[in-house]
N, C-alpha and C positions, 0 to 999 in steps of 0.2 A: 383428714388433711387433704387439701386439693393438690393437684400436680404442681410441683415446684420448678417447672421449666421456666427459664428466663435467659435471654441473650444478654450480652454485656452492654447492649444499647437498645434503645427503642426508636422506632421509625413510624412514619405515618404515610398512608396511601394518598393523602391530600396534604402535603406539607404547607404549613403556614407559620406565621410569626407567633401565633398563640397555640402552640402544640399542647394537646392534652393527652398524656399517656394512657388515660383511662377511657378515651373515646373509642367508638367503634372502628374508626379509621387507623387506630394505633396498632402496631404489631411488634412482636419481639420481646415485650416486657413481661408477658405472662402466658399461661396456657390458654389457647383459644378453643380447645375441644371441650366445651362445657357440658356436653351431653354425657360424659362419663361420670358415674357415681363415685363417691369416696370409697365405696367397697371394692371398686375395680382398680384402685390404685395399687401399684407394685413397688416394693421397696428395693432400692439398689444404692449402694454407697451412702447409706444413711439418709437418703432422700426418697420422697414419694413421687412416682411418675405415673402418668396415664399410659395406657398401652401404646399410644402413637409416639410419645416422647421417650419411652423407655429405651435406653441404649442396648445395643446387642451384646456389649461386654462392659464389665465394670472397670474401675480404675486400675485394678490388678490384672486385667486381661482375661478374667474368667467370664465365661458365657453366662448371660442372664437367661431367664426362662423364655424370653422372646425368641432367642436363637433356636430354641427347640420346638417352636410352635409346629404342630402338625398341619397338614394341608387344609383340613376343614376349619381350623382356628384362623389360619391365614385368610381363607375365603370369607369368614365371618367379619374379620376386621377390615378386609378389603372392601366388602360391601358397605360397611359403615363409612369408610373414607370416601367412596364414590358417591354415596348418598349425601354426604356433607358438601362435596364439590358441586353436585347437581343442584342442591338447594341454593347454594350461594350464587350459582350461575343464573338460575331462574329469577332470583331476586335482584340480579345485577349488582351484587355486593362483592367486595374484594374477597378473593380466595386466599385464605391465610394458611399456608402449610409450613410456616417457620418451625425449625427444629424437628420436623418430622423425621423419625428414624424408620425407614421402610425396611421390610423384611424380604422383599423380592424386587423384581424389576417393575417399576411403576410405568404403566401405560395409561396415558391420560384418557379418561372416558370419551367415547364418541357418541354422537347423536344417531339414533336409529332412523332408517328411512321410513317412509309412509307405511310400507308393508312389513310388519314385524316378522312375517313368516319367512322372508328371504334372508333374514339374519345379516343384512348388509348395514354397515354403519357409514356415516359421513363425518368428516372432521368438524369440530365446533368452529363457529365464526363469531367475531365480536365478543370474545371472552372478556370478562372484567379483569381488574388488576389482580396480579398473582404475586404472592410472597413465598419464597423458598429459602430465605436466609437461614443459614445454619443447618439446613436439612442434610440427611445422610441417606444416600441411595447406593447400597453396596453392589447391586446388580445393574445399575444404570437406570435410564429413563427412556421412554418413547413418547416424544411430544411432537412428532412430525406432522406436517400439513395442517397445523392449527393456525388460528388467527387470534392474536392477542390485541384487542383494540386499546387497551390501557397498559400502564407500566408493568414490567416484569422485574421483580427484585429477586435475584438469585445469588446473593453475596455469600461468600464463604461456605458454599455448598460442596459436599463430597460426592462425586460421581465415581463409584467403584468399577463401573463397566461403561460400555458405550452410552454416551448421551446423544440421543438422536433427535435433532431439531430440523431435519431436512425439510425443505420447502415450507417452513413455518414463516408466518408473516407477523412482524412486530410493528404495530402502528404507532406505538409510543416507545419510551426509553426501555432498553433491555440492559440490566446491570448484572454482570456475572463476575464482578471484581472479587479477587481473592479466592475464587473457587478452585477446586482440584478435580481435574479430569484424568483419572487413571486409565480409562479406556479412550476410544476415539471420541473426539468432539466433532460431531457431524452436523454441519449447518449448510449442507449442499443446497444451493438455490434458495436460500433464505433471504428474506427482505427485511431491512431495518429502515423504517421511515424516519426514526429519530435516532438518538445516540445509542451506539452499541459499545458498552463499557466492559472490557475484559482485562483491565490493568491489574497486575498482581496475580492473575490466574495462572495455574500451573497445568501444562499440557504434557502428559507423560507418554502419550501415544500419538496418533495422527490428528492433526488439526485440519479439518476439511471445511473450507469456505468457497469451494469452487462454484463459480457462477452466482455467488451471493451479491447482493446489492445493498450498499450503505448510503443512505441519503444525507446523513449528517456525520457527526464525529464517530470514528471507529478507533477505539483506543485499546491496543494490545500491549501497551508498555508494561515492563516489569514494575516500574515505579511511577509514581504520580506526584505532582507538585504538593499535594496536600496529604498524601498517604504514602508511607513507605512500607512495602511488603518485604519482609525478610524471610527468605526460605530457610528451611531447616538444614539443608545442605546444598552445595553448589549445583548438584545435578538437577535440583528443582527449577533452576533458571532456564534449563535447556528445553527446546522444542524438537521432538524427534523428526516429525515431518509436517510441513506447513504447505497446504495446497490452496492457493488463491487464484488459480488460473481462471480467466474469463470473469473475474470479479470486477465490480464497478464501485469505486470509491468516489462518490459525488461530493463528499465533504472532507473534513480534515481527517487524516489517518496517521496513527502513531504506533510504532513498533520499537520504541526505545528500550535499550538495555537487554534485548533478547539474544539468546544464543541458539542458533539454528544448527542442529546436528545433521540435517539434510535439507538442501534447498536454501531458501524457500522457493516455491514455484509461483511466479506472478506472470506466467505466459499469457499474453493477450489481455492482461488486466488493464483497467482504465483508472487513472488518478486525475480527478478534476482539480485537486489541490495538492501541492507538493507534499509527498509523504515524509515522515520523520523516522529515520532509522539510526538515531544517534547512539553510539556506544554498543552497536550490535556486532555479533560475530556470525559471519556467513560461512556456509559450507561451499566446497568447490562446485557443487551442482546447482548453485543459485541460478535461477532462470528468469530473465526479464524479456525473453524473446517476444517481440510484437507488442510489448506493453506501451501504452500511450500515457504520456505525461503532459497534461494540458496547461499547467500553471507555471508561468514565469513572471507573474506580477506580484505575488505575495511578498511581504517584507522578509519572510524567512526562507523563501524559495532557494536563493543562492546557497545558503548554509545547508539546507536539506540535500540539495544535489551534490554539494561538495562532499558531504559525509558519504554518500553513495559512491561518488567517484573514488574516494580514498579506499573504501572497502573493496571495490572492484580491482583497484590497483594492487592491493595486497593479494588478491586471488589470481592475478595475472589475466583477468578477463578484459582483454584489450578493447573489444567492441563495446562492451557495457561501460567501461571506463570512459571511452571517447563520447558515448552518448550522454553520460551524466556531466562530463566536462562541457559539452555543448549547451546543455540545459543550464548549467551554472553560469556560463557566460551570457546567455540570453536573459537570465534572471537578473544578473548584475547590471546589464544595460538598462533595465527597467527601473533601477533604483535612482532616486534623485541625487544621491550623494556621489554617483559615478561621474567623473569628469567627461567633458564633451569629446576630448581627443580620444579617450579610451572607448567611448561609445562609437565614434566614427570607425576606428580601426577594428573594433569588435564586429560591427556590421559588415565591414569589408571581408573580414575573415570568414564570417558566416556565409556570405554570398558566394565567395570565390571557392571555398572548399568545405563548406558545412562544418566549420571548426575542426578541420582535419579528419573528418569522417569519410570524405570522398576524394579519391585520387583521379576520378574521371572528370569531375567538374572543372578542375584547373586546365586540363587538356582541351576541354570544350571552349573555355574562355580564351585559351592560347590560340586556337584556330580562329576564333572570332576576332581577336586582336590582330592576328596576322592578316586577315582579309581586309580589315579596316585600314591598316597601315599600308597595305598594298595599293588600295585605292588612293590613299593620300599621296603615296609616292608617285603614282601616275599623274595626278594633278600637278605635283611639284615639278616633275620632269618636263611638263609642257612649258614651264617658265625657264627652267635651266637650259633646256634644249632649243630655245628660240622658237617655241610654238610647234615644234615637230613632235608628234606623239611617239612615245617609245613603243617598241615591240612588246607583245605579251610575254614572250620568253625572257626578255631583258628585265621586266618588272618582277617576274617570278624569281629570277636568279638573284636580283638585288634584295628582294624581301627576305628570301631564305638565308641569304648571306648574313643578314643582321641577326638571325638566330644562331647560326653556326659560328660566326666571327663577330660577336657583339663589340661595339665601339671601334671597329676597324675603320669606320668612316672618318675618324680623326687622324688616321695615319697620314704622313706626308704624301702628297701626290695621289691620294686615294681617289679623288674625283677625276683627276687627269687620266688615271689608269682606266677608269670607266668610260672615258671619252666625253665627259659632261662638264669639265671645268671650263669656265669662261674668262678667267682672269688670273692674276698672280695669287699664289697660295696665301701670302700674307694679307691680301686684300680681297677676301671672298665677297661675292655679291650677296644681296639679301636672300635670294632664292636658295643659294648654296647654304647659307646659315640655317634657313628653315629646314632644308633637307637634313643637315647634320643634327639639328634639334629633334626632328621627327625620328631619325634613326636611333638617337640616344634614348628617347622616351620609349621607343619600341623595344630596345634591348633591355631596359630596366623592367618594363612590364613583363616581358617574356621570361627573364631570369626569375622574377618573383613568382610567376605562375608555375614555372618548372620546379622551383624550390618547394612550393606548396604541394605539388603533386608527389615529389620525392619524399617529403615528410609524411604525407598521408600513406604512401606505400610502405615506408619504414615502420610506421606505427602499426599498420595492419598485419604485417608479416614479421614483426620483431620477435626474436626468440631470446629470452633472457637465459 
């Protein structure tokens, strides 16, 4: 009887509307290792298995003979596995390792250099499509510095130790949805030119994507619109450490429903599209220092930044909260449903104080406004004072008085005390009315700028 391996689904390396589960491009519905004879099948749990699909333990938890393989037996089957991979690679045919239950740490074979005597190897490039669905690697894998030119299917894979994909290049889709990483998931400096799918994956140690680059969608959500992953217990939802510093997200990125036990660290990361962190739980060490958020025009950008703003508010991270508030406002201005009046005042708020992030900018504008009105007062005094130019000290004194004593220009005999009144108080001249109007406008602008500066100072140094 042949090997009875089969996943609960069948897929194709070349999806089409006329899917044939018996075609060479199909995987997951039957054993692909046809080079094993029926005499090599091994019984476990009432089923026949080939050596590659034989589980390490049966349904009762008892070890199968595979777990007791000696070194030379492991080497023999390891050679068969590498031979299968090499043949498929040379023929540019998909490498189907679905359901493989490995007995050791799997290191993907490398190509030897020209001189075999130096025993040096180089990483494979332009590898064909790879399927690892349902595979079991109790001691992890070493797939670093490889180049997969076609899709990688690694759904519902169990990595019992470190899964090393550092500096690996994925030119097509890479799907790790539903997989379990009991050790570190190391994708340091990896490149994903197409979609990187990790929704429903469980990360029980460190998640390392530092300096990685995602050209299209990067989905690390716990759930997906079309697929609901239900962990066996709540701890499965958490991520111990997530390192994404200096990563580049050039497409849509999603981290919905995740619980971060530490961090995450997005220091100096770049998001070309507003990231989604809906229903996430962040640790107090969450780090967005120097991160760049370049998107304020997407339809969902304001909601994405609002979620991050509220999350940072719960952590008491004032600077990050202010940053995401500013991004939310900028995104809201870009929406066609936002009223014109809101857009105008939002732009002014952004220009004058960077949406409350800067207390220096209002003082700079205050100095500029004071200088402009000082010049305006000088021109006005030429008319009020019958063409006699006022002294420099007089203009400075009058200008600063509007800051210290705003609206005092409207007090009775205020102009007379200054020695510039030309008529009865009840019947001011046009020049005097202009002067009072300028002083009022100056006071209103100055008070507004001072208020913006004080609010920004309070936000920055507020202690709850």
